[in-house]
VEXLUMMI-385193 format. One record per residue (C-alpha): residue number from 1; residue in one letter; x negated, y, z negated. Coordinates in Angstrom, 1 decimal. Example, Ala and Ser with C-alpha at 12.3 -4.5 7.8 and 13.67 -1.06 7.14 Angstrom:
2
@num=1	residu=a	X=-12.3	Y=-4.5	Z=-7.8
@num=2	residu=s	X=-13.7	Y=-1.1	Z=-7.1
***
This chain:
236
@num=1	residu=t	X=29.8	Y=-77.6	Z=205.0
@num=2	residu=p	X=26.3	Y=-77.0	Z=204.1
@num=3	residu=r	X=23.5	Y=-79.3	Z=204.7
@num=4	residu=f	X=21.9	Y=-81.8	Z=202.0
@num=5	residu=d	X=18.1	Y=-81.9	Z=201.8
@num=6	residu=p	X=17.8	Y=-84.5	Z=199.0
@num=7	residu=a	X=13.7	Y=-83.4	Z=198.8
@num=8	residu=t	X=14.9	Y=-80.0	Z=197.3
@num=9	residu=a	X=18.4	Y=-81.1	Z=196.1
@num=10	residu=s	X=19.2	Y=-80.4	Z=192.2
@num=11	residu=r	X=22.2	Y=-82.0	Z=191.4
@num=12	residu=r	X=23.9	Y=-85.4	Z=189.6
@num=13	residu=f	X=26.0	Y=-88.5	Z=191.1
@num=14	residu=r	X=28.4	Y=-90.1	Z=188.4
@num=15	residu=v	X=29.0	Y=-94.0	Z=189.6
@num=16	residu=v	X=31.0	Y=-96.8	Z=188.1
@num=17	residu=m	X=29.4	Y=-100.4	Z=187.6
@num=18	residu=f	X=29.4	Y=-103.2	Z=185.6
@num=19	residu=d	X=26.2	Y=-103.6	Z=183.6
@num=20	residu=m	X=25.3	Y=-106.1	Z=186.4
@num=21	residu=a	X=24.7	Y=-104.1	Z=188.8
@num=22	residu=t	X=22.4	Y=-101.7	Z=186.3
@num=23	residu=v	X=20.2	Y=-105.1	Z=186.4
@num=24	residu=t	X=20.3	Y=-105.8	Z=190.8
@num=25	residu=l	X=21.1	Y=-102.2	Z=192.3
@num=26	residu=l	X=20.3	Y=-99.6	Z=189.5
@num=27	residu=p	X=16.5	Y=-100.2	Z=189.2
@num=28	residu=r	X=16.0	Y=-100.6	Z=193.2
@num=29	residu=l	X=18.6	Y=-97.2	Z=193.5
@num=30	residu=i	X=16.4	Y=-94.8	Z=190.9
@num=31	residu=a	X=13.1	Y=-96.1	Z=192.8
@num=32	residu=r	X=14.7	Y=-94.7	Z=195.8
@num=33	residu=l	X=15.3	Y=-91.6	Z=194.1
@num=34	residu=h	X=12.2	Y=-90.9	Z=192.7
@num=35	residu=e	X=11.0	Y=-91.5	Z=195.8
@num=36	residu=l	X=13.2	Y=-89.1	Z=198.2
@num=37	residu=a	X=15.3	Y=-87.1	Z=195.9
@num=38	residu=p	X=13.3	Y=-85.9	Z=192.8
@num=39	residu=g	X=15.9	Y=-83.2	Z=191.3
@num=40	residu=v	X=18.6	Y=-86.0	Z=191.7
@num=41	residu=d	X=19.9	Y=-87.4	Z=188.6
@num=42	residu=l	X=22.2	Y=-89.9	Z=188.3
@num=43	residu=e	X=24.8	Y=-91.3	Z=185.5
@num=44	residu=v	X=26.4	Y=-94.4	Z=185.2
@num=45	residu=v	X=29.9	Y=-94.5	Z=183.4
@num=46	residu=p	X=31.0	Y=-98.0	Z=182.2
@num=47	residu=m	X=33.6	Y=-99.8	Z=184.5
@num=48	residu=n	X=37.2	Y=-99.4	Z=183.4
@num=49	residu=v	X=39.0	Y=-101.4	Z=186.0
@num=50	residu=d	X=42.8	Y=-99.9	Z=185.3
@num=51	residu=r	X=40.8	Y=-96.2	Z=185.8
@num=52	residu=v	X=38.3	Y=-96.0	Z=188.7
@num=53	residu=t	X=41.0	Y=-95.0	Z=190.9
@num=54	residu=a	X=42.1	Y=-92.2	Z=189.1
@num=55	residu=w	X=38.4	Y=-91.4	Z=188.6
@num=56	residu=l	X=38.0	Y=-91.4	Z=192.5
@num=57	residu=r	X=41.1	Y=-89.5	Z=193.0
@num=58	residu=a	X=39.9	Y=-86.4	Z=190.7
@num=59	residu=e	X=36.7	Y=-86.6	Z=191.5
@num=60	residu=e	X=35.4	Y=-87.5	Z=188.2
@num=61	residu=v	X=33.1	Y=-89.8	Z=189.8
@num=62	residu=d	X=31.0	Y=-90.2	Z=193.0
@num=63	residu=a	X=31.2	Y=-93.9	Z=193.4
@num=64	residu=a	X=32.4	Y=-97.0	Z=192.2
@num=65	residu=i	X=30.4	Y=-100.8	Z=193.2
@num=66	residu=m	X=33.0	Y=-103.1	Z=192.6
@num=67	residu=v	X=35.4	Y=-106.3	Z=193.7
@num=68	residu=p	X=38.2	Y=-104.0	Z=194.8
@num=69	residu=r	X=42.1	Y=-105.0	Z=193.0
@num=70	residu=e	X=43.9	Y=-103.2	Z=195.6
@num=71	residu=a	X=43.9	Y=-101.1	Z=198.6
@num=72	residu=a	X=44.7	Y=-97.3	Z=198.3
@num=73	residu=a	X=45.2	Y=-95.1	Z=201.7
@num=74	residu=d	X=43.3	Y=-91.8	Z=199.6
@num=75	residu=i	X=40.4	Y=-94.7	Z=198.7
@num=76	residu=r	X=37.8	Y=-95.8	Z=200.7
@num=77	residu=t	X=35.9	Y=-98.8	Z=200.8
@num=78	residu=r	X=32.9	Y=-100.2	Z=202.4
@num=79	residu=p	X=31.7	Y=-103.8	Z=201.8
@num=80	residu=l	X=28.5	Y=-103.6	Z=200.2
@num=81	residu=f	X=27.2	Y=-107.6	Z=199.6
@num=82	residu=r	X=28.7	Y=-111.0	Z=199.0
@num=83	residu=d	X=27.7	Y=-113.0	Z=196.1
@num=84	residu=e	X=28.5	Y=-116.5	Z=194.7
@num=85	residu=l	X=28.7	Y=-118.0	Z=191.3
@num=86	residu=v	X=26.0	Y=-120.3	Z=190.2
@num=87	residu=s	X=25.6	Y=-121.8	Z=187.0
@num=88	residu=v	X=22.3	Y=-120.8	Z=184.6
@num=89	residu=v	X=20.9	Y=-122.8	Z=181.3
@num=90	residu=r	X=17.3	Y=-122.4	Z=179.6
@num=91	residu=d	X=14.3	Y=-123.6	Z=180.9
@num=92	residu=g	X=14.0	Y=-127.5	Z=180.3
@num=93	residu=h	X=18.1	Y=-127.9	Z=179.4
@num=94	residu=p	X=19.0	Y=-131.4	Z=180.8
@num=95	residu=l	X=20.7	Y=-129.8	Z=184.1
@num=96	residu=a	X=17.8	Y=-127.8	Z=184.6
@num=97	residu=k	X=16.9	Y=-127.3	Z=188.1
@num=98	residu=r	X=19.0	Y=-129.9	Z=189.6
@num=99	residu=d	X=20.2	Y=-129.9	Z=193.2
@num=100	residu=q	X=23.4	Y=-131.9	Z=192.2
@num=101	residu=v	X=25.7	Y=-131.9	Z=188.9
@num=102	residu=s	X=28.7	Y=-133.9	Z=188.4
@num=103	residu=l	X=31.9	Y=-132.5	Z=187.0
@num=104	residu=d	X=31.6	Y=-135.1	Z=184.5
@num=105	residu=e	X=28.1	Y=-133.5	Z=183.4
@num=106	residu=f	X=29.1	Y=-130.3	Z=184.2
@num=107	residu=s	X=32.5	Y=-130.1	Z=181.4
@num=108	residu=r	X=30.1	Y=-132.3	Z=179.2
@num=109	residu=w	X=28.4	Y=-129.3	Z=177.9
@num=110	residu=p	X=29.4	Y=-126.1	Z=175.6
@num=111	residu=h	X=30.1	Y=-123.2	Z=178.1
@num=112	residu=a	X=29.6	Y=-119.2	Z=177.4
@num=113	residu=t	X=31.7	Y=-117.0	Z=179.5
@num=114	residu=i	X=31.9	Y=-113.6	Z=180.8
@num=115	residu=r	X=35.8	Y=-112.2	Z=180.1
@num=116	residu=l	X=35.6	Y=-108.6	Z=181.7
@num=117	residu=t	X=39.3	Y=-108.0	Z=181.8
@num=118	residu=g	X=42.3	Y=-109.7	Z=180.3
@num=119	residu=r	X=42.7	Y=-113.2	Z=179.2
@num=120	residu=e	X=43.8	Y=-114.5	Z=182.3
@num=121	residu=p	X=41.5	Y=-118.0	Z=183.4
@num=122	residu=g	X=38.7	Y=-117.4	Z=185.8
@num=123	residu=s	X=38.2	Y=-118.6	Z=189.5
@num=124	residu=l	X=35.9	Y=-121.0	Z=188.1
@num=125	residu=d	X=38.3	Y=-122.6	Z=185.3
@num=126	residu=a	X=41.1	Y=-122.5	Z=187.6
@num=127	residu=a	X=39.0	Y=-124.7	Z=190.2
@num=128	residu=l	X=38.0	Y=-127.2	Z=187.3
@num=129	residu=k	X=41.8	Y=-127.5	Z=186.3
@num=130	residu=e	X=42.6	Y=-128.5	Z=189.6
@num=131	residu=a	X=40.0	Y=-130.8	Z=189.9
@num=132	residu=g	X=41.4	Y=-132.4	Z=186.7
@num=133	residu=v	X=38.9	Y=-131.1	Z=184.7
@num=134	residu=e	X=38.5	Y=-129.0	Z=181.3
@num=135	residu=r	X=35.8	Y=-127.3	Z=180.0
@num=136	residu=r	X=35.3	Y=-126.1	Z=176.2
@num=137	residu=v	X=34.3	Y=-122.5	Z=176.0
@num=138	residu=s	X=32.1	Y=-122.4	Z=172.9
@num=139	residu=l	X=32.0	Y=-118.8	Z=173.5
@num=140	residu=q	X=33.0	Y=-115.6	Z=175.6
@num=141	residu=v	X=31.7	Y=-112.5	Z=175.7
@num=142	residu=p	X=32.4	Y=-109.2	Z=178.2
@num=143	residu=y	X=29.2	Y=-108.0	Z=179.3
@num=144	residu=f	X=26.8	Y=-110.0	Z=182.0
@num=145	residu=l	X=23.5	Y=-108.9	Z=180.1
@num=146	residu=a	X=24.2	Y=-111.1	Z=177.3
@num=147	residu=a	X=24.0	Y=-114.5	Z=179.3
@num=148	residu=p	X=20.3	Y=-114.5	Z=179.2
@num=149	residu=a	X=19.4	Y=-114.1	Z=176.1
@num=150	residu=l	X=22.5	Y=-116.3	Z=175.0
@num=151	residu=v	X=21.2	Y=-119.0	Z=177.7
@num=152	residu=s	X=17.6	Y=-119.1	Z=176.8
@num=153	residu=a	X=18.6	Y=-119.8	Z=173.1
@num=154	residu=t	X=21.2	Y=-122.2	Z=173.2
@num=155	residu=d	X=22.7	Y=-125.2	Z=175.0
@num=156	residu=f	X=25.0	Y=-123.3	Z=176.7
@num=157	residu=v	X=25.9	Y=-123.5	Z=180.5
@num=158	residu=m	X=27.0	Y=-120.0	Z=181.8
@num=159	residu=s	X=28.2	Y=-119.4	Z=185.0
@num=160	residu=i	X=27.5	Y=-115.5	Z=186.8
@num=161	residu=p	X=26.5	Y=-114.5	Z=189.8
@num=162	residu=r	X=23.7	Y=-115.4	Z=191.9
@num=163	residu=s	X=22.1	Y=-111.8	Z=192.4
@num=164	residu=a	X=22.3	Y=-112.0	Z=188.9
@num=165	residu=a	X=21.0	Y=-115.4	Z=187.8
@num=166	residu=v	X=17.6	Y=-114.2	Z=190.2
@num=167	residu=a	X=17.5	Y=-111.0	Z=188.5
@num=168	residu=f	X=17.3	Y=-112.5	Z=184.8
@num=169	residu=g	X=15.3	Y=-115.4	Z=185.7
@num=170	residu=s	X=12.5	Y=-113.2	Z=187.1
@num=171	residu=h	X=12.5	Y=-112.1	Z=183.3
@num=172	residu=w	X=13.9	Y=-114.9	Z=181.6
@num=173	residu=p	X=13.0	Y=-118.8	Z=180.8
@num=174	residu=i	X=16.4	Y=-119.8	Z=182.9
@num=175	residu=a	X=17.2	Y=-122.1	Z=185.3
@num=176	residu=r	X=20.2	Y=-122.2	Z=187.8
@num=177	residu=f	X=21.6	Y=-124.6	Z=189.9
@num=178	residu=p	X=25.2	Y=-125.0	Z=191.7
@num=179	residu=p	X=28.5	Y=-125.9	Z=189.9
@num=180	residu=p	X=29.9	Y=-129.3	Z=191.3
@num=181	residu=l	X=32.7	Y=-127.2	Z=193.0
@num=182	residu=p	X=33.4	Y=-125.7	Z=196.1
@num=183	residu=a	X=31.5	Y=-122.7	Z=196.5
@num=184	residu=h	X=33.2	Y=-119.5	Z=194.7
@num=185	residu=q	X=32.1	Y=-116.7	Z=196.9
@num=186	residu=f	X=33.2	Y=-113.0	Z=196.6
@num=187	residu=t	X=32.5	Y=-109.4	Z=198.6
@num=188	residu=v	X=31.5	Y=-106.4	Z=196.0
@num=189	residu=h	X=32.4	Y=-102.7	Z=197.4
@num=190	residu=l	X=31.2	Y=-99.3	Z=197.6
@num=191	residu=l	X=34.6	Y=-97.0	Z=196.9
@num=192	residu=w	X=34.7	Y=-93.0	Z=196.7
@num=193	residu=s	X=37.4	Y=-90.9	Z=197.7
@num=194	residu=r	X=38.8	Y=-89.9	Z=201.2
@num=195	residu=t	X=38.5	Y=-86.0	Z=200.2
@num=196	residu=q	X=35.0	Y=-86.6	Z=199.6
@num=197	residu=d	X=34.4	Y=-88.5	Z=203.2
@num=198	residu=a	X=32.7	Y=-85.7	Z=204.8
@num=199	residu=d	X=30.0	Y=-84.0	Z=202.2
@num=200	residu=p	X=26.7	Y=-84.6	Z=203.2
@num=201	residu=a	X=25.5	Y=-85.4	Z=199.8
@num=202	residu=q	X=27.9	Y=-87.9	Z=198.9
@num=203	residu=q	X=27.1	Y=-89.1	Z=202.7
@num=204	residu=w	X=23.3	Y=-89.4	Z=201.7
@num=205	residu=f	X=23.9	Y=-91.1	Z=198.4
@num=206	residu=r	X=26.0	Y=-93.9	Z=199.6
@num=207	residu=s	X=23.8	Y=-94.3	Z=202.4
@num=208	residu=e	X=21.4	Y=-95.1	Z=199.8
@num=209	residu=l	X=23.6	Y=-97.3	Z=197.6
@num=210	residu=t	X=24.4	Y=-99.5	Z=201.2
@num=211	residu=n	X=20.3	Y=-100.0	Z=202.1
@num=212	residu=i	X=19.6	Y=-100.8	Z=198.7
@num=213	residu=a	X=22.2	Y=-103.3	Z=199.0
@num=214	residu=e	X=20.7	Y=-105.2	Z=202.0
@num=215	residu=t	X=18.0	Y=-106.4	Z=200.7
@num=216	residu=t	X=19.5	Y=-107.2	Z=197.1
@num=217	residu=p	X=17.3	Y=-110.5	Z=196.2
@num=218	residu=g	X=20.1	Y=-113.4	Z=195.2
@num=219	residu=i	X=22.9	Y=-112.2	Z=197.4
@num=220	residu=v	X=24.8	Y=-114.3	Z=200.2
@num=221	residu=a	X=24.9	Y=-111.2	Z=202.4
@num=222	residu=g	X=24.3	Y=-107.8	Z=202.9
@num=223	residu=p	X=26.6	Y=-105.0	Z=204.1
@num=224	residu=s	X=25.0	Y=-104.8	Z=208.1
@num=225	residu=a	X=26.1	Y=-109.2	Z=208.1
@num=226	residu=l	X=29.5	Y=-108.2	Z=206.7
@num=227	residu=a	X=29.9	Y=-105.4	Z=208.9
@num=228	residu=e	X=29.4	Y=-107.7	Z=212.2
@num=229	residu=e	X=31.5	Y=-110.4	Z=210.2
@num=230	residu=l	X=34.5	Y=-107.3	Z=210.7
@num=231	residu=r	X=33.5	Y=-106.5	Z=213.9
@num=232	residu=s	X=33.7	Y=-110.3	Z=214.9
@num=233	residu=l	X=37.1	Y=-110.6	Z=213.4
@num=234	residu=a	X=38.9	Y=-107.5	Z=215.0
@num=235	residu=a	X=37.6	Y=-108.7	Z=218.5
@num=236	residu=g	X=38.6	Y=-112.1	Z=217.7
***
């Protein structure tokens, strides 16, 4: 396979991601490309969880960043980072910057939620139901980027990944606090086709994505910490 030199290469990578990643990962990835690979272009493909595997198999996209739905022998995965849900409200909201919020206070306020796929209850609603609490969901939207504008202009409570809350908080007047439930954490992976395992250009691109994920503000753990966890489990 020909050697890949990012400094002189001229090509385009196509990566599938949710709109949240365009705030948390994409700006830093673009900065890296400008620095190391000025001739490399990037195309972000909107997430469609039902079609991602087919796109990867057909090599229509180079990579996907998401929480995998199921394992497939011909699709490789690498843990990128672990994140967790936090709740956000406008700066000045009665719940803003609180270290602890009761379930009663939490459920008393109107909530806005992000529904990415289907109509099934999210993990937060499932946990609230188990605790015997029901919240009023006044608004549902299908994308993360609506969160800061909605929250900063209303009394809505929204629960979003902490990395997104940190990114939004640097530009919008919002505050975050931990939901009054056990921490809900999830691991975001990098996915690619096994047929592209040995391609030097693909290897370099995946390495850059991994390096960026290592220092993403707001995450619980980066790829090196997750890899160490896997090694410990395998040895244990």
